C-alpha positions as CSV (number, residue, x, y, z in Angstrom):
1,M,84.6,-11.2,62.7
2,A,88.3,-11.8,62.7
3,A,88.1,-13.9,59.5
4,A,86.0,-11.1,57.8
5,T,88.6,-8.5,58.8
6,L,91.4,-10.6,57.5
7,L,89.6,-11.2,54.1
8,L,89.0,-7.4,53.8
9,A,92.7,-6.7,54.5
10,L,93.8,-9.3,52.0
11,A,91.5,-7.8,49.4
12,V,92.9,-4.3,50.0
13,V,96.4,-5.5,49.6
14,A,95.6,-7.4,46.4
15,L,94.0,-4.3,44.9
16,G,96.9,-2.1,46.0
17,S,99.4,-4.5,44.5
18,G,97.6,-4.5,41.2
19,H,97.7,-0.7,41.1
20,V,101.4,-0.6,41.8
21,E,102.2,-3.1,39.1
22,A,100.5,-1.0,36.5
23,F,103.4,1.5,36.6
24,D,107.2,1.3,36.4
25,P,108.7,0.0,39.6
26,N,110.3,2.4,42.1
27,P,114.1,2.2,42.2
28,L,115.6,0.4,45.2
29,Q,119.0,2.2,44.9
30,D,120.5,5.5,43.8
31,F,120.8,4.4,40.2
32,C,120.9,1.3,38.0
33,V,122.9,2.2,34.9
34,A,121.9,0.0,32.1
35,D,124.4,-2.8,31.2
36,P,124.0,-3.2,27.4
37,T,126.1,-6.4,27.5
38,S,123.6,-8.2,29.8
39,K,120.9,-10.5,28.4
40,V,118.9,-10.2,31.5
41,H,115.8,-7.9,31.1
42,E,113.6,-7.7,34.2
43,N,111.7,-4.4,34.7
44,G,114.5,-2.7,32.7
45,V,118.0,-3.7,31.8
46,A,120.4,-5.3,34.3
47,C,122.6,-2.9,36.3
48,K,126.1,-2.1,35.5
49,D,128.6,-2.6,38.4
50,P,128.4,0.6,40.4
51,A,132.2,0.7,40.7
52,A,132.4,1.0,36.9
53,V,129.8,3.8,36.6
54,V,131.1,7.1,35.2
55,A,129.5,10.6,34.7
56,E,129.1,9.8,30.9
57,D,126.5,7.2,31.9
58,F,124.2,10.1,32.7
59,L,124.9,12.2,29.7
60,F,123.4,12.4,26.2
61,G,124.9,15.0,23.7
62,G,123.9,16.2,20.3
63,L,120.3,17.0,20.9
64,D,120.8,20.5,19.5
65,K,120.4,19.0,16.0
66,P,117.8,16.7,14.4
67,G,118.7,13.0,14.2
68,G,117.5,9.5,14.9
69,K,114.6,7.9,13.0
70,T,113.0,9.7,10.1
71,S,109.6,9.1,8.6
72,K,109.4,10.5,5.1
73,R,105.8,9.4,4.9
74,F,104.7,11.6,7.8
75,G,107.4,14.2,7.8
76,F,109.0,13.9,11.2
77,T,112.3,12.9,12.7
78,A,112.5,11.4,16.2
79,N,115.8,11.4,18.2
80,Q,115.4,9.3,21.3
81,V,117.4,10.4,24.3
82,Q,119.4,7.3,25.3
83,I,120.9,7.8,28.8
84,P,122.0,4.5,30.4
85,G,121.5,6.1,33.9
86,L,117.8,6.5,33.3
87,N,117.4,2.7,33.5
88,T,114.7,1.9,36.1
89,L,113.8,5.5,36.8
90,G,110.5,5.4,34.9
91,E,111.0,8.0,32.3
92,S,112.0,8.5,28.7
93,H,112.6,11.5,26.4
94,V,112.7,12.3,22.7
95,R,113.3,15.3,20.4
96,L,110.9,15.6,17.5
97,D,111.4,17.7,14.4
98,V,108.3,18.1,12.1
99,V,108.4,19.7,8.6
100,P,105.6,22.1,7.6
101,G,102.6,20.0,6.8
102,G,104.1,17.0,8.6
103,V,102.4,15.0,11.4
104,F,103.1,12.6,14.2
105,P,100.0,10.6,13.4
106,V,97.2,9.6,15.8
107,H,98.6,7.3,18.4
108,Y,98.8,6.5,22.1
109,H,101.2,5.3,24.7
110,P,99.7,2.4,26.8
111,R,102.1,2.8,29.7
112,A,102.9,6.6,29.9
113,A,101.6,10.1,30.2
114,E,103.4,12.7,28.0
115,T,104.4,16.3,28.2
116,A,105.7,18.1,25.1
117,L,107.6,21.4,25.1
118,V,107.8,23.4,21.8
119,L,111.3,24.6,21.2
120,E,110.8,26.1,17.8
121,G,107.9,26.8,15.5
122,S,104.3,26.0,16.2
123,V,102.1,22.9,16.0
124,Y,98.5,21.9,16.5
125,F,98.7,19.4,19.4
126,G,96.0,17.6,21.3
127,F,94.3,14.4,22.6
128,V,90.9,12.8,22.7
129,S,89.2,11.6,25.9
130,S,88.0,8.0,26.2
131,Y,84.6,6.6,25.0
132,P,81.8,7.6,25.1
133,D,82.6,11.3,25.2
134,N,85.5,11.3,22.7
135,K,86.1,15.0,23.5
136,L,88.9,16.8,21.8
137,Y,91.4,18.8,23.9
138,A,93.8,20.6,21.5
139,K,95.7,23.9,21.2
140,V,98.0,25.6,18.8
141,L,101.3,25.5,20.7
142,R,104.1,28.0,20.1
143,K,107.7,28.3,21.3
144,G,107.8,27.9,25.1
145,D,104.4,26.2,25.4
146,V,104.0,22.8,27.2
147,F,101.1,20.5,26.7
148,A,100.2,17.4,28.8
149,V,98.6,14.2,27.6
150,P,97.2,11.7,30.1
151,Q,98.3,8.1,30.0
152,G,96.8,5.9,27.4
153,L,94.8,8.6,25.5
154,V,94.9,9.0,21.8
155,H,96.8,12.1,20.7
156,F,98.5,13.8,17.7
157,L,100.8,16.5,16.5
158,Y,100.3,18.4,13.3
159,N,102.6,21.2,12.0
160,N,100.0,23.2,10.1
161,G,102.3,26.2,9.9
162,T,104.9,27.4,7.4
163,A,108.1,26.8,9.4
164,P,109.7,23.6,10.8
165,A,108.8,22.8,14.4
166,T,110.9,21.2,17.1
167,L,109.6,19.7,20.3
168,Y,111.0,17.9,23.4
169,A,108.7,15.2,24.7
170,S,109.0,13.5,28.1
171,L,107.1,10.3,28.9
172,S,106.4,8.8,32.3
173,S,107.7,5.3,31.6
174,Q,111.0,3.7,30.7
175,N,109.1,1.8,28.0
176,P,106.0,3.8,27.2
177,G,105.0,1.8,24.1
178,L,103.7,3.3,20.9
179,V,100.5,2.3,19.1
180,L,99.9,4.0,15.8
181,L,96.2,3.6,15.1
182,G,96.5,3.8,11.3
183,N,99.2,1.1,11.3
184,S,97.1,-1.1,13.7
185,L,94.1,-1.0,11.3
186,F,95.8,-0.9,7.9
187,A,99.3,-2.3,8.2
188,G,98.6,-5.4,10.1
189,A,96.7,-8.6,9.4
190,L,93.2,-7.6,10.5
191,P,90.5,-8.9,8.0
192,D,89.3,-6.3,5.5
193,D,85.6,-6.9,6.4
194,L,86.3,-6.5,10.1
195,V,88.1,-3.1,9.5
196,A,85.3,-2.1,7.1
197,K,82.6,-2.7,9.7
198,T,84.7,-1.0,12.4
199,L,85.0,2.1,10.2
200,L,81.5,2.0,8.8
201,T,82.8,1.7,5.2
202,D,83.3,-1.0,2.6
203,A,86.1,-3.5,2.0
204,H,87.2,-1.9,-1.2
205,T,87.9,1.4,0.6
206,V,89.9,-0.5,3.2
207,Q,91.9,-2.3,0.6
208,T,92.7,1.0,-1.1
209,I,94.0,2.5,2.2
210,K,95.9,-0.7,3.0
211,A,97.7,-0.4,-0.3
212,N,99.0,3.1,0.7
213,F,100.4,1.7,4.0
214,R,102.2,-1.1,2.1
215,R,104.1,1.5,0.0
216,S,107.6,2.5,1.2
């Protein structure tokens, strides 16, 4: 009886440990400001000496204007909020600017849920539930609207209006990851016949689409 109880307890601990490890670790101190000079990367970036931490380590300015990475192909600009003081706190943020007709294409974040706040304009925003239902949950969002996307689910953003749109997105991981489905299928090394069978089409169609992804 005692042995069975011990085995049950060990099983519960093992299951609990697996669940905890699936998310960013909880901080063990007030803050762990990222030290960009360190080559140590263990659940984040190594901590800066607390005695050297200053208020600027928790500040990011300039988010009132577009900036960062621009995708001319899809029509958006992403300005990542880089605050050293967020290191180990399990969150990340980005400003998105999307031109009329532009999209942030179908993608998912394997390690994070997302909430998006519309600052200007309007967008069609939504996600699709997992197999086998594949149900679409989507709304036209306008200034002041916030929409939430559960972790790991495929989602998208489409500016189908006539004015530029600006959003502020928050993600529940320091390193949420980004998987662009189109890029995974057509910009990588997957065999044409495999992609064709996956999409119920032919290899020639796949090759034509791949050629579009190879263009700058």
